[in-house]
C-alpha positions as CSV (number, residue, x, y, z in Angstrom):
1,M,167.7,80.4,99.6
2,H,169.8,83.6,99.6
3,C,167.2,85.4,97.4
4,Y,164.3,84.7,99.7
5,P,164.8,87.6,102.1
6,W,165.1,90.0,99.1
7,F,161.9,88.7,97.7
8,I,160.1,89.5,101.0
9,V,161.7,93.0,100.9
10,I,160.5,93.6,97.3
11,I,156.9,92.5,98.2
12,C,156.9,94.8,101.2
13,C,158.2,97.7,99.1
14,L,155.5,97.1,96.5
15,A,152.8,97.1,99.1
16,A,154.2,100.3,100.7
17,C,154.3,102.0,97.3
18,Q,150.7,101.3,96.6
19,S,148.7,104.5,96.2
20,D,145.6,105.2,98.3
21,L,143.5,104.5,95.3
22,D,145.3,101.2,94.5
23,K,144.7,100.1,98.1
24,K,141.0,100.9,97.7
25,I,140.8,99.0,94.5
26,S,142.4,96.0,96.2
27,Q,139.9,96.3,99.1
28,L,137.1,96.0,96.6
29,Q,138.4,92.6,95.5
30,D,137.0,91.2,98.7
31,V,133.6,92.7,98.2
32,E,130.8,90.9,96.3
33,L,129.7,93.5,93.8
34,T,126.7,93.1,91.5
35,N,125.8,95.1,88.4
36,P,122.4,96.9,88.7
37,E,119.5,95.0,87.2
38,I,118.5,98.0,85.2
39,P,121.5,100.0,84.0
40,F,121.9,103.8,84.0
41,N,120.5,105.1,80.7
42,R,122.7,107.6,79.0
43,D,120.1,108.7,76.5
44,S,117.5,109.3,79.2
45,A,120.0,111.4,81.1
46,L,120.8,113.5,78.0
47,S,117.1,114.0,77.4
48,F,116.8,115.4,80.9
49,V,119.5,117.9,80.1
50,A,117.7,118.9,76.9
51,K,114.4,119.3,78.7
52,Q,115.9,121.8,81.1
53,V,117.6,123.7,78.3
54,D,114.3,123.9,76.5
55,F,112.8,125.9,79.4
56,G,115.5,128.6,78.8
57,P,117.9,130.0,81.4
58,R,116.9,128.9,84.9
59,V,117.7,132.2,86.5
60,P,115.7,133.2,89.6
61,N,112.7,135.5,89.0
62,L,112.4,134.5,85.3
63,P,109.4,132.5,84.0
64,S,111.7,129.9,82.6
65,H,113.1,129.3,86.1
66,S,109.6,128.9,87.6
67,N,108.5,126.6,84.8
68,C,111.5,124.3,85.3
69,A,111.0,124.1,89.0
70,D,107.4,123.0,88.4
71,Y,108.7,120.4,86.0
72,L,111.3,119.0,88.5
73,I,108.7,118.8,91.3
74,N,106.2,117.0,89.1
75,K,108.7,114.6,87.6
76,L,110.2,113.6,91.0
77,S,106.7,113.1,92.4
78,S,105.8,110.9,89.4
79,Y,108.6,108.6,90.4
80,G,107.0,108.0,93.8
81,L,109.4,110.1,95.8
82,S,108.4,112.1,98.8
83,V,108.9,115.7,97.7
84,K,109.3,118.9,99.8
85,V,109.7,122.4,98.3
86,Q,111.4,125.1,100.2
87,E,110.5,128.6,99.0
88,A,112.8,131.4,100.0
89,E,113.2,135.1,99.4
90,V,116.9,136.0,99.6
91,E,119.1,138.9,98.6
92,N,122.0,138.7,96.2
93,F,125.2,140.7,96.4
94,R,123.5,143.8,95.0
95,G,120.6,143.6,97.4
96,D,118.2,142.4,94.7
97,S,115.4,140.1,96.0
98,L,115.5,136.6,94.5
99,S,112.7,134.0,94.7
100,L,114.3,130.6,95.2
101,R,113.0,127.1,95.4
102,N,115.0,124.3,96.9
103,I,113.6,120.9,96.0
104,I,114.2,117.9,98.3
105,A,113.0,114.5,97.3
106,Q,113.3,111.3,99.4
107,Y,113.5,107.7,98.4
108,Q,112.5,105.3,101.2
109,P,112.2,108.1,103.9
110,Q,112.0,105.5,106.7
111,H,115.3,103.7,105.8
112,K,117.8,104.3,108.5
113,T,120.9,104.1,106.2
114,R,120.8,107.3,104.1
115,I,123.0,109.0,101.5
116,A,122.6,112.5,100.1
117,L,122.8,113.4,96.4
118,I,123.3,117.1,95.7
119,C,123.2,119.4,92.7
120,H,122.1,122.9,91.8
121,W,119.5,123.4,89.1
122,D,119.8,127.2,88.6
123,T,122.0,128.8,85.9
124,R,124.4,131.7,85.7
125,P,122.6,135.0,85.1
126,Y,125.4,136.2,82.8
127,A,128.0,134.7,80.5
128,D,130.7,136.6,82.4
129,R,133.6,134.5,81.2
130,E,133.1,135.5,77.6
131,T,135.8,137.7,76.2
132,D,133.4,139.5,73.9
133,F,131.8,142.3,76.1
134,A,128.6,142.1,74.1
135,Q,128.1,138.5,75.1
136,Q,129.0,138.9,78.8
137,K,125.5,140.0,79.8
138,M,123.7,137.3,77.9
139,L,122.2,134.3,79.6
140,P,123.9,130.9,79.0
141,D,121.9,127.7,78.7
142,G,123.8,126.1,81.6
143,A,123.5,122.7,79.9
144,N,126.5,121.4,81.8
145,D,126.7,123.8,84.7
146,G,123.4,123.2,86.3
147,G,121.9,120.9,83.8
148,S,124.2,117.9,83.9
149,G,124.1,117.2,87.6
150,T,120.4,117.7,87.7
151,A,119.9,115.3,84.8
152,I,121.9,112.5,86.4
153,M,119.9,112.9,89.6
154,L,116.6,112.8,87.7
155,E,117.8,109.6,86.0
156,I,118.8,108.0,89.3
157,A,115.3,109.0,90.7
158,R,113.7,107.4,87.7
159,L,115.6,104.2,88.3
160,T,114.6,103.9,91.9
161,Q,111.0,103.5,90.7
162,K,112.1,100.4,88.9
163,T,114.7,98.8,91.2
164,D,114.7,98.1,94.9
165,V,117.8,99.7,96.5
166,D,118.7,98.8,100.1
167,L,119.3,102.4,100.9
168,G,117.5,105.7,101.7
169,I,118.4,108.5,99.3
170,D,117.8,112.2,99.9
171,F,117.9,114.2,96.7
172,F,118.8,117.9,97.2
173,F,118.2,120.2,94.2
174,F,119.5,123.5,95.4
175,D,118.6,126.8,93.9
176,G,120.6,130.1,93.8
177,E,124.1,128.5,93.6
178,E,125.2,130.7,90.6
179,T,124.3,134.1,92.3
180,G,127.8,135.6,92.7
181,P,128.9,138.9,91.1
182,P,129.9,138.9,87.4
183,E,133.6,138.7,86.9
184,Y,133.6,141.7,84.6
185,D,132.2,144.0,87.3
186,T,135.1,144.6,89.7
187,S,133.0,146.9,91.9
188,Y,131.7,143.8,93.7
189,A,134.0,141.5,95.5
190,Q,133.9,137.8,94.7
191,T,133.0,136.7,98.2
192,M,132.3,133.1,98.9
193,N,128.9,133.8,100.6
194,S,127.6,135.6,97.5
195,Y,127.2,132.1,95.9
196,C,125.2,129.1,97.1
197,L,122.3,131.2,98.5
198,G,119.9,128.2,98.3
199,S,122.1,125.9,100.3
200,Q,122.9,128.7,102.8
201,Y,119.2,129.2,103.3
202,Y,118.6,125.5,103.7
203,C,121.3,125.4,106.4
204,E,119.5,128.0,108.3
205,N,116.1,126.3,107.8
206,P,116.8,122.6,107.3
207,L,113.8,120.4,106.3
208,L,115.4,117.0,107.1
209,N,117.5,115.5,109.8
210,M,121.0,115.7,108.4
211,H,122.3,112.3,109.4
212,Q,123.3,110.9,106.0
213,E,126.4,108.7,106.1
214,V,127.8,110.4,103.0
215,G,126.9,112.9,100.3
216,V,127.8,113.1,96.6
217,L,127.7,116.5,94.8
218,L,127.3,116.6,91.0
219,D,128.2,119.8,89.3
220,I,129.6,120.3,85.8
221,V,129.8,116.6,85.0
222,G,128.7,116.3,81.4
223,G,131.6,117.8,79.4
224,Q,133.2,116.1,76.5
225,K,135.6,113.4,77.9
226,A,135.3,115.1,81.4
227,K,137.9,114.0,83.9
228,F,137.6,114.2,87.7
229,T,140.2,114.8,90.3
230,L,140.2,114.7,94.1
231,E,139.0,118.2,94.9
232,H,140.5,119.5,98.1
233,H,137.3,120.2,100.1
234,S,136.2,116.7,99.3
235,V,139.5,115.3,100.4
236,N,139.1,117.1,103.7
237,Q,135.5,116.0,104.1
238,A,135.1,112.6,102.6
239,Y,138.4,111.2,101.4
240,Q,137.7,107.5,102.0
241,P,134.2,107.4,100.5
242,M,135.5,109.4,97.5
243,L,138.3,106.9,96.9
244,T,135.7,104.1,97.1
245,F,133.7,105.9,94.4
246,W,136.8,106.4,92.3
247,A,137.8,102.7,92.7
248,L,134.3,101.6,91.5
249,G,134.8,103.8,88.5
250,H,138.1,102.0,87.8
251,N,136.3,98.7,88.2
252,L,133.8,99.7,85.5
253,G,136.7,100.6,83.1
254,F,136.6,104.4,83.6
255,G,140.0,104.7,85.2
256,Q,141.3,107.3,82.8
257,Y,138.5,109.7,83.8
258,F,138.8,109.3,87.6
259,L,142.2,110.5,88.4
260,E,144.1,110.2,91.6
261,E,145.3,113.8,91.6
262,K,144.6,116.2,94.4
263,T,143.6,119.6,93.1
264,R,142.6,122.9,94.6
265,F,140.2,124.7,92.2
266,V,136.9,125.0,94.0
267,G,136.2,128.1,96.1
268,N,132.7,127.6,97.4
269,D,130.0,125.1,96.4
270,D,126.9,123.5,97.9
271,H,128.9,120.6,99.4
272,V,131.0,123.1,101.3
273,E,128.0,125.0,102.7
274,L,126.1,121.8,103.6
275,H,129.0,120.3,105.4
276,K,129.4,123.4,107.5
277,C,126.0,123.1,109.0
278,S,125.6,119.3,109.1
279,D,129.0,117.6,109.3
280,V,127.8,115.2,106.6
281,P,131.0,114.1,104.7
282,I,130.4,115.1,101.1
283,F,132.6,114.6,98.0
284,A,132.2,116.4,94.7
285,L,132.3,115.3,91.2
286,M,133.3,118.3,89.2
287,E,135.2,118.4,85.9
288,Y,138.8,119.5,86.1
289,D,140.4,120.9,83.0
290,D,144.1,120.3,83.4
291,S,145.1,122.8,80.7
292,R,143.3,125.6,82.6
293,Q,143.7,124.1,86.1
294,S,140.1,125.1,86.6
295,Y,136.6,124.1,85.5
296,N,135.3,123.0,82.1
297,T,136.3,125.5,79.4
298,H,132.6,126.4,78.6
299,Q,131.6,127.3,82.2
300,H,129.8,130.6,82.4
301,K,129.9,131.0,78.6
302,M,127.3,131.0,75.9
303,S,129.0,127.7,74.6
304,D,127.7,125.9,77.7
305,N,125.0,124.4,75.6
306,I,123.6,120.9,74.7
307,E,126.1,120.5,71.9
308,N,128.9,120.5,74.5
309,V,127.4,117.9,76.8
310,S,128.4,114.3,76.3
311,K,126.0,111.5,77.0
312,E,129.1,109.2,77.5
313,S,130.3,111.5,80.3
314,L,126.9,111.5,81.8
315,Y,127.0,107.7,81.7
316,R,130.4,107.4,83.2
317,V,129.4,109.5,86.2
318,G,125.8,108.4,86.5
319,G,126.7,104.8,85.8
320,T,129.3,104.8,88.5
321,L,127.0,106.5,90.9
322,W,124.2,104.0,90.3
323,Y,126.7,101.2,90.8
324,Y,127.8,102.8,94.1
325,L,124.2,103.2,95.3
326,T,123.0,99.7,94.4
327,N,126.1,98.2,96.1
328,Y,126.2,100.6,99.0
329,S,125.1,98.0,101.6
330,S,128.2,96.0,100.8
331,L,130.6,98.9,101.1
332,P,130.5,100.3,104.7
333,H,134.0,99.0,105.7
334,V,135.4,100.0,102.3
335,N,134.2,103.6,102.9
336,E,136.2,103.9,106.1
């Protein structure tokens, strides 16, 4: 009898000590979740990375860039999606004219409940993080930085052709994200608006009504054993939906890759620009390298190639995303 009050105190303390992610995981216990009828295919996703790399660097104004754009448009159309192409002539930090193509595809355009999936499909026009000066002006493959997020979205698009999802999905493949000055050339300032030219242009000339309930950005998500933290822009924009996604990842057994650590390592990215002009809450999946307290170690290097992309990482991110999308109609109260 004398221990009973202390038992209550202990239970209350344990409840109070639960992290935000633990609370979200507990909330999911009350939700009836189902596994997708057709699972996310890791091999298919990796093949989409390889296909992009085979075109060559997807740098604006190059034939490889134009050829890859044509491929993306045709592939998305073949999946029965409604596809819009936004062509833009923009200037980079030097004043050079760049021909961009933003590609927007819609699944179930008439569905009132909508979610945005966002990536960039262009690649860095220089390997400016190489220490060897001779390599700094070379063009990296962008297998991870550009290729991985695009590949996951292509695989999700493919799956929508085979499975009925009670949701409208807007796929945004932005161009011109990698357009900022090279780090080796200090005569140009690393300003935030020198990057993300495609999403900036889209904000000035939107093609869709931006009323999505939430957005998910995928950028640099295919690294070997990639881990993901709670990036600070995402925390500010979409903390609860992000925690829901993380909790679903834990449910699937990927807890060691979805970390409840708040980090500040992203300056500008497409989710920042799109949120400014739409107020859509968007969270980013972007690999965090704790040893560098920054991005994947191969970012903006010649080593950002297919050999350094993991199909298991693509599966962990893409599989969790597909689980999130197919269960989305059961998650509204959990996202709040």
